[in-house]
C-alpha positions as CSV (number, residue, x, y, z in Angstrom):
1,M,65.2,144.3,149.4
2,A,65.2,142.3,146.2
3,H,68.0,144.5,144.8
4,S,70.2,143.9,147.8
5,I,69.8,140.2,147.6
6,M,70.7,140.1,143.9
7,G,73.6,142.4,144.7
8,S,74.9,140.0,147.3
9,A,74.5,137.2,144.8
10,R,76.6,139.1,142.2
11,K,79.3,139.7,144.7
12,S,79.4,136.1,145.7
13,A,79.7,135.1,142.0
14,Q,82.4,137.5,141.4
15,A,84.3,136.2,144.4
16,G,84.1,132.7,143.0
17,E,81.5,131.4,145.5
18,P,78.5,129.6,144.1
19,V,75.2,131.4,144.4
20,G,73.2,130.1,147.4
21,S,76.3,128.8,149.2
22,S,75.2,130.5,152.4
23,P,71.8,128.8,152.6
24,S,73.6,125.5,152.0
25,K,75.8,126.1,154.9
26,A,72.8,127.1,157.0
27,G,71.2,123.8,155.9
28,A,74.3,121.9,156.9
29,L,74.3,123.6,160.2
30,S,70.6,122.8,160.8
31,A,70.9,119.1,159.8
32,P,71.9,118.0,163.3
33,K,68.9,119.9,164.7
34,E,66.6,118.1,162.2
35,A,68.2,114.8,163.2
36,H,67.6,115.8,166.8
37,G,64.0,116.6,166.0
38,R,63.5,113.2,164.4
39,S,65.0,111.5,167.4
40,P,61.9,111.9,169.7
41,E,59.8,110.6,166.8
42,R,61.9,107.5,166.4
43,L,61.8,107.0,170.2
44,E,58.0,107.5,170.2
45,R,57.6,104.9,167.4
46,G,59.6,102.3,169.4
47,L,57.6,103.1,172.5
48,H,54.3,102.9,170.6
49,A,55.2,99.5,169.3
50,A,56.1,98.4,172.9
51,A,52.8,99.8,174.2
52,L,50.8,97.9,171.5
53,L,52.6,94.7,172.3
54,A,52.1,95.1,176.0
55,V,48.4,95.8,175.6
56,L,48.0,92.7,173.3
57,A,49.8,90.7,175.9
58,C,47.3,92.0,178.5
59,A,44.5,90.9,176.2
60,F,46.1,87.4,176.1
61,L,46.5,87.2,179.9
62,L,43.0,88.5,180.6
63,A,41.5,85.8,178.4
64,A,43.8,82.9,179.1
65,F,42.2,81.5,182.3
66,P,40.6,78.0,182.9
67,A,37.0,77.7,181.6
68,I,34.4,78.9,184.0
69,S,31.4,79.4,181.6
70,D,27.9,78.2,182.3
71,D,26.9,78.4,178.6
72,L,29.8,76.2,177.6
73,F,28.2,73.1,179.1
74,M,24.9,73.7,177.3
75,H,26.9,73.9,174.0
76,L,28.6,70.6,174.9
77,A,25.3,68.9,176.0
78,V,23.4,70.0,172.9
79,G,26.3,69.1,170.5
80,R,26.7,65.7,172.1
81,R,23.0,65.0,171.5
82,F,23.1,66.3,168.0
83,F,26.1,64.2,166.9
84,A,24.6,61.1,168.6
85,T,21.1,61.5,167.0
86,G,21.5,63.8,164.0
87,T,19.0,66.3,165.4
88,F,18.7,68.9,168.2
89,P,16.9,67.7,171.3
90,D,13.3,68.6,171.5
91,P,11.5,68.7,174.0
92,D,14.2,69.5,176.5
93,P,15.6,66.2,177.8
94,W,17.2,67.6,180.9
95,L,14.3,69.1,182.8
96,S,12.0,67.4,185.3
97,S,10.0,70.6,185.9
98,L,9.0,71.3,182.3
99,P,8.7,67.9,180.5
100,D,7.2,69.4,177.3
101,Y,9.5,72.5,177.1
102,H,10.3,73.0,173.4
103,R,13.8,74.2,172.8
104,R,14.7,73.3,169.3
105,W,14.5,76.9,168.0
106,I,17.1,78.3,170.5
107,D,19.5,75.4,169.6
108,V,19.1,76.2,165.9
109,A,19.8,79.8,166.7
110,Y,23.1,78.8,168.3
111,W,23.8,75.8,166.1
112,G,27.3,77.0,165.0
113,T,28.4,77.5,168.5
114,H,26.9,74.2,169.8
115,L,28.6,72.1,167.1
116,S,31.9,73.9,166.9
117,V,32.4,73.9,170.6
118,T,31.6,70.2,170.8
119,K,34.1,69.3,168.0
120,L,36.8,71.5,169.5
121,H,36.2,69.7,172.9
122,E,36.6,66.4,171.2
123,L,39.8,67.4,169.6
124,G,41.6,69.1,172.5
125,G,39.3,69.2,175.5
126,F,38.8,72.3,177.6
127,T,42.4,73.4,176.9
128,L,41.7,73.8,173.2
129,L,38.5,75.7,174.0
130,V,40.3,78.2,176.1
131,V,43.0,78.6,173.5
132,V,40.4,79.3,170.8
133,K,38.6,81.7,173.2
134,T,41.9,83.6,173.9
135,L,42.7,83.9,170.2
136,L,39.2,85.3,169.6
137,V,39.7,88.0,172.2
138,L,43.1,88.8,170.7
139,A,41.5,89.1,167.3
140,G,38.9,91.5,168.6
141,A,41.6,93.6,170.3
142,C,43.4,94.1,167.0
143,A,40.5,95.9,165.4
144,P,41.3,99.4,166.7
145,L,45.0,98.9,166.0
146,W,44.3,97.9,162.4
147,L,42.0,100.9,162.0
148,A,44.7,103.3,163.3
149,W,47.2,101.8,160.8
150,R,44.7,102.0,158.0
151,L,44.0,105.7,158.7
152,R,47.7,106.4,159.1
153,W,47.2,107.8,162.6
154,R,49.5,107.0,165.5
155,S,49.0,108.1,169.1
156,F,49.5,106.8,172.6
157,V,45.7,107.1,172.8
158,T,45.1,103.9,170.8
159,P,46.8,101.5,173.2
160,A,45.5,103.5,176.2
161,V,41.8,103.2,175.3
162,L,42.2,99.6,174.1
163,L,43.7,98.8,177.5
164,L,40.7,100.4,179.2
165,G,38.3,98.5,176.9
166,L,39.9,95.2,177.6
167,W,39.7,95.5,181.3
168,A,36.1,96.8,181.1
169,A,35.1,93.8,179.0
170,S,37.2,91.2,180.8
171,D,34.4,89.8,182.9
172,R,32.8,88.4,179.7
173,F,35.9,86.8,178.3
174,I,34.3,83.4,178.8
175,E,33.5,80.5,176.5
176,R,30.0,81.5,175.2
177,G,28.4,82.6,171.9
178,S,28.2,86.2,172.9
179,L,32.0,86.5,172.8
180,V,31.7,86.2,169.0
181,S,29.6,89.3,169.0
182,D,31.9,91.1,171.3
183,C,34.9,90.4,169.0
184,F,33.4,90.5,165.6
185,G,31.6,93.8,166.3
186,P,34.8,95.9,166.5
187,W,36.0,94.5,163.2
188,V,32.8,95.3,161.3
189,L,32.8,98.8,162.8
190,A,36.5,99.3,162.0
191,I,36.1,98.3,158.3
192,A,33.0,100.4,157.9
193,V,34.8,103.5,159.4
194,A,37.9,102.8,157.2
195,E,35.7,102.6,154.1
196,H,34.3,106.1,154.9
197,A,37.8,107.6,155.1
198,R,39.7,105.5,152.5
199,P,37.3,103.7,150.1
200,S,38.6,100.3,148.9
201,R,37.4,96.8,148.2
202,L,37.8,95.9,151.8
203,R,34.1,96.6,152.3
204,W,33.4,93.2,150.7
205,L,34.8,91.6,153.8
206,L,31.7,92.7,155.6
207,P,29.3,90.2,154.2
208,A,31.8,87.4,154.9
209,L,32.1,88.5,158.6
210,V,28.3,88.8,158.9
211,L,27.8,85.3,157.4
212,V,30.1,83.7,160.0
213,W,28.8,85.9,162.8
214,T,25.1,85.1,162.2
215,N,25.7,81.4,162.5
216,F,27.3,81.7,165.8
217,H,25.3,84.3,167.7
218,P,22.2,86.5,167.0
219,G,24.1,89.5,168.1
220,V,24.9,90.0,164.4
221,L,22.2,92.6,164.6
222,V,24.8,95.0,165.9
223,G,26.9,94.4,162.8
224,L,24.0,95.0,160.6
225,V,23.4,98.3,162.4
226,F,27.0,99.3,161.8
227,V,26.9,98.5,158.1
228,G,23.5,100.1,157.6
229,G,24.7,103.2,159.4
230,A,27.8,103.4,157.3
231,A,25.7,103.3,154.1
232,A,23.1,105.7,155.3
233,L,25.7,108.3,156.3
234,Q,27.1,108.3,152.7
235,P,24.0,108.7,150.6
236,G,26.1,110.1,147.7
237,Q,28.0,106.8,147.6
238,W,25.0,104.6,147.4
239,K,26.3,102.7,144.4
240,R,29.2,101.5,146.5
241,W,27.3,100.7,149.6
242,L,23.9,99.3,148.4
243,P,25.4,96.0,147.1
244,V,27.3,95.6,150.3
245,V,24.2,96.2,152.5
246,I,22.2,93.8,150.4
247,A,24.9,91.2,150.6
248,C,25.1,91.6,154.4
249,V,21.4,91.3,154.9
250,V,21.3,88.1,152.7
251,A,24.3,86.8,154.7
252,S,22.6,87.4,158.0
253,V,19.6,85.2,157.1
254,A,21.8,82.5,155.5
255,H,21.0,80.5,158.6
256,P,19.1,77.2,159.2
257,D,16.3,79.2,160.8
258,G,16.3,82.1,158.3
259,A,15.5,85.4,160.1
260,R,13.9,84.0,163.2
261,H,16.9,84.2,165.4
262,L,17.3,87.9,164.4
263,L,13.7,88.7,165.3
264,W,14.2,87.0,168.6
265,A,17.4,89.0,169.3
266,L,15.6,92.2,168.3
267,E,12.7,91.5,170.6
268,T,15.1,90.7,173.4
269,A,17.1,93.8,172.9
270,T,14.1,96.2,172.7
271,K,11.8,94.6,175.2
272,E,11.5,96.5,178.5
273,S,11.6,93.6,180.9
274,T,10.5,94.4,184.4
275,G,9.9,90.8,185.3
276,A,11.8,88.0,187.1
277,F,14.8,87.9,184.7
278,R,15.4,91.6,185.0
279,E,15.1,91.5,188.8
280,N,16.9,88.3,189.6
281,N,19.2,87.3,186.7
282,L,22.5,89.2,187.3
283,E,23.5,89.6,183.6
284,M,20.1,91.0,182.7
285,M,20.1,93.7,185.3
286,P,20.7,97.3,184.3
287,T,24.3,98.3,184.2
288,L,23.8,101.1,186.8
289,S,21.7,98.9,189.1
290,K,22.8,98.6,192.8
291,M,24.2,95.1,192.0
292,H,26.6,96.4,189.3
293,A,27.2,100.1,189.7
294,D,30.2,99.7,191.9
295,E,31.9,97.0,190.0
296,R,35.3,97.8,188.4
297,E,34.0,96.8,184.9
298,T,31.1,99.2,185.2
299,R,33.3,102.1,186.4
300,L,35.8,101.5,183.6
301,F,33.0,101.3,181.0
302,L,31.8,104.7,182.2
303,V,35.3,106.2,182.0
304,L,35.8,104.8,178.6
305,G,32.4,106.1,177.5
306,A,33.3,109.6,178.7
307,L,36.6,109.4,176.8
308,T,34.9,108.3,173.7
309,W,32.4,111.2,173.8
310,G,35.3,113.6,174.7
311,A,37.2,112.4,171.5
312,L,34.1,113.1,169.5
313,L,33.6,116.6,170.9
314,Y,37.3,117.3,170.1
315,A,36.9,116.0,166.5
316,F,33.9,118.2,165.9
317,A,35.6,121.2,167.5
318,K,38.4,120.7,164.9
319,R,35.8,120.9,162.1
320,A,36.0,117.2,161.5
321,R,32.7,115.4,160.9
322,P,33.0,111.8,162.1
323,W,29.3,111.1,161.8
324,M,29.8,107.3,161.6
325,A,31.8,107.3,164.9
326,L,29.1,109.5,166.5
327,A,26.3,107.2,165.5
328,A,28.2,104.1,166.7
329,A,29.0,105.9,170.0
330,L,25.3,106.6,170.6
331,A,24.3,103.1,169.8
332,M,27.0,101.5,172.0
333,T,26.3,103.9,174.9
334,V,22.6,103.0,174.9
335,L,23.3,99.3,174.6
336,G,26.0,99.3,177.3
337,L,23.8,101.1,179.8
338,S,20.7,98.9,179.1
339,A,22.1,95.7,180.7
340,V,25.4,94.7,182.2
341,R,25.8,91.8,179.8
342,Y,26.3,94.4,177.0
343,V,29.1,96.3,178.7
344,A,31.7,94.0,177.0
345,T,30.1,94.6,173.6
346,A,30.3,98.4,174.0
347,S,33.7,98.4,175.7
348,M,35.3,96.5,172.8
349,A,33.7,98.9,170.3
350,F,34.6,102.2,172.0
351,P,38.3,102.1,171.2
352,V,37.5,101.8,167.5
353,I,35.2,104.9,167.8
354,V,37.9,106.9,169.6
355,V,40.5,106.0,166.9
356,A,37.9,107.0,164.2
357,A,37.1,110.3,165.9
358,L,40.7,111.4,166.6
359,A,42.0,110.3,163.2
360,A,39.3,112.4,161.6
361,A,40.4,115.3,163.7
362,A,44.0,114.8,162.6
363,R,42.9,114.8,158.9
364,A,41.0,118.0,159.3
365,R,44.1,119.9,160.4
366,T,45.9,121.9,157.8
367,G,49.6,122.4,157.4
368,E,52.6,120.1,157.8
369,R,52.7,117.5,160.4
370,A,54.4,118.9,163.5
371,A,57.4,117.2,165.1
372,T,56.5,114.7,167.9
373,P,56.3,116.6,171.1
374,R,58.1,115.3,174.2
375,W,54.8,115.0,176.1
376,A,53.6,112.5,173.5
377,V,56.8,110.4,174.0
378,L,56.3,110.5,177.8
379,A,52.6,109.6,177.4
380,T,53.4,106.6,175.2
381,A,56.1,105.5,177.6
382,F,53.6,105.7,180.5
383,V,51.1,103.6,178.6
384,A,53.7,101.0,177.9
385,L,54.8,100.9,181.5
386,V,51.3,100.6,182.9
387,A,50.4,97.9,180.4
388,G,53.6,96.0,181.2
389,A,53.1,96.3,184.9
390,L,49.5,94.9,184.5
391,D,50.9,92.1,182.4
392,V,53.3,91.1,185.2
393,A,50.6,91.4,187.9
394,V,48.1,89.3,186.0
395,A,50.6,86.6,185.0
396,K,51.8,86.3,188.6
397,G,48.6,86.6,190.6
398,G,45.7,86.6,188.2
399,Y,42.9,89.2,188.6
400,R,39.5,89.5,190.1
401,A,36.6,90.0,187.7
402,A,33.0,90.7,188.8
403,S,32.2,87.0,188.6
404,G,35.2,85.9,190.6
405,E,38.9,85.2,190.8
406,R,40.8,84.2,187.7
407,R,44.3,82.8,187.3
408,F,46.4,82.3,184.2
409,G,46.0,78.9,182.8
410,F,44.0,76.6,180.5
411,G,41.6,73.7,180.8
412,L,38.6,73.7,183.1
413,D,38.3,75.4,186.5
414,R,37.0,72.4,188.3
415,A,36.8,74.3,191.6
416,G,33.9,76.3,190.1
417,Y,31.6,73.3,189.6
418,P,30.1,70.9,192.1
419,F,31.6,67.7,190.8
420,G,31.6,66.0,194.3
421,A,27.9,66.9,195.0
422,A,26.9,65.9,191.4
423,D,28.6,62.5,191.8
424,F,26.9,62.0,195.2
425,V,23.4,62.9,194.0
426,R,23.8,60.8,190.8
427,D,25.1,57.7,192.7
428,A,23.2,57.7,196.0
429,P,19.7,56.2,196.2
430,R,17.1,59.0,196.1
431,G,13.5,59.7,195.6
432,G,11.8,62.8,194.2
433,N,13.0,65.4,191.8
434,I,16.0,67.6,192.3
435,F,15.9,71.4,192.8
436,N,19.3,72.8,191.7
437,E,21.2,76.1,191.9
438,H,20.5,78.2,188.8
439,H,24.0,78.6,187.5
440,W,24.7,74.9,187.9
441,G,21.8,73.8,185.7
442,V,23.7,73.7,182.4
443,F,26.7,72.0,184.0
444,L,24.4,69.3,185.5
445,A,22.6,68.9,182.2
446,W,25.9,68.1,180.6
447,Y,27.4,66.1,183.4
448,W,24.3,64.0,184.1
449,D,22.9,64.1,180.6
450,G,19.3,63.8,181.9
451,A,20.0,61.0,184.4
452,P,18.9,62.5,186.8
453,K,17.2,65.6,185.5
454,V,17.4,69.2,186.8
455,H,14.7,71.6,187.9
456,F,16.0,74.7,186.0
457,H,18.9,75.7,183.7
458,G,19.8,79.0,182.0
459,Y,18.3,78.1,178.6
460,V,14.8,78.1,180.0
461,L,13.4,81.4,178.7
462,D,10.0,81.1,180.3
463,E,10.0,84.1,182.6
464,D,6.8,83.2,184.4
465,F,8.2,79.8,185.3
466,Y,11.4,81.3,186.4
467,G,9.6,83.8,188.7
468,E,6.9,81.5,190.1
469,Q,8.5,78.1,190.1
470,Y,12.1,78.8,190.7
471,V,12.7,82.2,192.4
472,A,9.6,82.0,194.5
473,V,10.9,79.1,196.5
474,N,12.8,81.7,198.5
475,R,9.9,84.1,198.7
476,S,7.7,82.7,201.5
477,V,7.1,79.5,203.4
478,A,3.8,79.0,201.5
479,D,5.7,79.2,198.1
480,F,8.4,76.8,199.4
481,D,5.8,74.3,200.3
482,R,3.9,74.8,197.0
483,I,6.9,74.3,194.8
484,V,8.1,71.2,196.8
485,R,4.7,69.7,196.5
486,D,3.9,70.6,192.9
487,H,7.3,69.4,191.6
488,D,7.6,66.4,193.9
489,L,11.0,67.6,195.2
490,G,13.0,65.2,197.2
491,V,16.5,66.8,196.9
492,F,17.9,70.3,197.1
493,M,21.4,70.8,195.7
494,L,22.5,74.4,196.4
495,R,25.7,76.5,196.5
496,R,27.2,76.6,199.9
497,I,27.0,80.1,201.4
498,P,27.4,81.4,205.0
499,F,24.1,81.2,206.9
500,N,22.5,79.8,210.0
501,A,19.1,79.2,211.5
502,Q,18.6,82.9,212.2
503,Q,20.3,84.6,209.2
504,G,20.4,83.9,205.5
505,P,18.0,83.2,202.7
506,L,14.6,81.8,203.7
507,L,15.1,78.6,201.6
508,H,18.4,77.8,203.4
509,R,16.9,78.4,206.8
510,L,14.0,76.2,206.1
511,L,16.2,73.3,205.0
512,I,18.3,73.3,208.2
513,T,15.4,73.8,210.6
514,R,12.6,71.7,209.2
515,P,12.9,68.1,210.6
516,E,11.9,66.4,207.3
517,W,15.0,67.8,205.5
518,H,18.4,66.2,206.2
519,L,21.9,67.5,205.3
520,V,23.6,64.5,203.6
521,Y,26.5,66.1,201.7
522,W,28.5,69.3,201.8
523,D,31.9,70.6,200.7
524,R,33.4,74.0,200.0
525,E,31.2,74.5,196.9
526,A,27.9,72.7,197.5
527,M,25.4,71.3,200.0
528,V,22.8,68.6,199.4
529,F,19.6,68.0,201.4
530,Y,17.3,65.0,201.2
531,K,13.7,64.9,202.2
532,D,12.1,62.2,204.4
533,R,10.5,59.7,202.1
534,P,10.8,55.9,201.8
535,E,13.1,56.1,198.7
536,N,15.6,58.4,200.6
537,A,15.6,56.5,203.9
538,A,18.8,54.4,203.1
539,A,20.8,57.4,201.9
540,I,19.7,59.5,204.9
541,A,20.6,56.7,207.4
542,Q,24.0,56.3,205.8
543,C,25.0,59.9,204.9
544,E,23.2,62.3,207.2
545,F,25.4,64.7,209.2
546,R,23.6,64.6,212.6
547,W,26.4,66.4,214.4
548,L,29.0,67.7,212.0
549,D,26.8,70.4,210.6
550,P,28.6,73.6,209.6
551,F,25.3,75.5,209.6
552,R,24.1,74.4,213.1
553,P,27.0,74.8,215.5
554,E,24.8,73.8,218.4
555,R,24.5,70.3,217.0
556,L,28.3,69.9,217.0
557,T,28.4,71.1,220.6
558,R,25.7,68.5,221.6
559,G,27.4,65.8,219.6
560,L,30.8,66.3,221.2
561,K,29.0,66.0,224.6
562,D,26.6,63.1,223.9
563,D,28.2,61.2,221.0
564,P,31.9,62.0,220.4
565,K,32.4,58.8,218.6
566,G,29.7,59.6,216.2
567,V,31.2,63.1,215.6
568,L,34.6,61.5,214.8
569,E,33.0,59.1,212.4
570,E,31.3,61.9,210.6
571,C,34.6,63.8,210.4
572,K,36.2,60.7,208.8
573,R,33.4,60.5,206.3
574,Q,33.7,64.1,205.4
575,L,37.4,64.1,205.1
576,R,37.3,61.1,202.8
577,A,34.9,63.1,200.5
578,A,36.7,66.4,200.9
579,P,40.2,66.0,202.4
580,D,40.9,69.7,202.5
581,D,37.6,70.7,204.2
582,P,38.6,73.3,206.8
583,F,35.6,72.7,209.1
584,A,36.1,69.0,209.6
585,R,39.9,69.4,209.9
586,N,39.4,72.1,212.5
587,V,37.1,69.8,214.6
588,V,39.6,66.9,214.4
589,E,42.5,69.0,215.4
590,R,40.9,71.0,218.2
591,A,38.2,68.8,219.6
592,F,40.1,65.4,219.3
593,K,43.7,66.6,219.2
594,L,44.4,64.4,216.2
595,D,46.1,64.9,212.9
596,P,43.5,64.7,210.0
597,A,46.1,62.9,207.8
598,T,46.6,60.1,210.3
599,L,42.9,59.8,210.8
600,L,42.4,58.7,207.2
601,R,45.1,56.0,207.2
């Protein structure tokens, strides 16, 4: 065979043709084919960029909605007190039920969030706070994209799993300290994984991230786990990792309270709570509890978790050994399943783990890189189209998270807070303490600033008090009477829900059926009841709804028969306070055949 080749070469040379001319012609003929082979790759690159931009646009749209965070108001209330007095409030100045409740330690734990949120609010109000929150979410979303670039791995999988992660985490895209943990965690994990695959000086960014993180939220423990795991899984590289680990530990306790906030976070994360918080506080319930198992975020979290473990199995099957990704997946799976409030933390980390696993599998393959297959181009196009369609849908109509409807915009979602009821209770004469809805507690602490005080807010961590002095009010008639008596309650300010004298929570039924309690205010969001006592007599006489009671339709029927003029006056009063109230408008239009707008002239 060699002889015939050499013979052909001699004949070509004798004929004046250069040796190897035939292969050159073949190469020339194959050049268009190579160009054609590169064409799908160029197309895939363009589609990949489009998919990444569409997913980042989705992150922006999912996060850019008016503020609707309870914690936000506690940050503002504490920060206002700090800048006015130079110290954190202690004991709690907003509670009537626990006058000696010491809270300084938790405010010191969140000192960075309290003070930065307050200053941002001073600079640009709620609009600036939403802008900063949105940028933080975008930054967290970039972590898996950076890791894929750093590991030189490109696939439609990256934008696809990131899109899933963003939607799974979207319910927690609110203005609170935990968002720092949700968005810093992916970056610490991404840098740790990148340092395993491509060692560099980037590992020294980790202590800086930990230093900032620890002073905003005690969830920095997650970051320490990532860094410690990265070091432990490369024992042969201890000289590289040990200084970084030490620097991260030192950075984590470079905090006004040292390590106390970390010990509290560790206790909270590992404690098996079976008490009142676990049973009644929605965010502390197990992820797969009846309250949360059917929520979209939970289902997406489970799908994303399954994909993450599938990516790991694929990587190990390809003889890759992404131990760091495996350890992170195990930690995030356990954390995400433990309580629904950790679903966002895990969902933002899972895309980083998927990229780490599949990039490791790609590095484990031998041979030249194959040309981009057509199915990969189609898959990338599909991800780009889905992400783009979601962008358009969210921009036009918003989206519904587990906690409620969200619309694109900035500022404060005033419809989510009882401004009208809060103004009424603050300004009307009253006697006795106020029992308030749980999730309004921090808002009222900020809005009233202790004048008047509230019964409970979300920064009270006394579980026994929560169970026996707050939740128990709805447990039995005896408990209702005990709590009203022991806390000298004269006012109930509650969220308005559908109920009547026969159906609904016990507390609500007692308030509308017991003669000593009077409905004096209601709108779409809230309802206020005053108790018979001398200090409340003037407000009850002036503000009670004797006939126009949306919870007792028989009263309206009797009022229209016995005192139609009184019903009409109550309609006028209600429409002055809440011009769009559908119940009062309906009575005016149907019972009195009047236009509500002309009634108020």
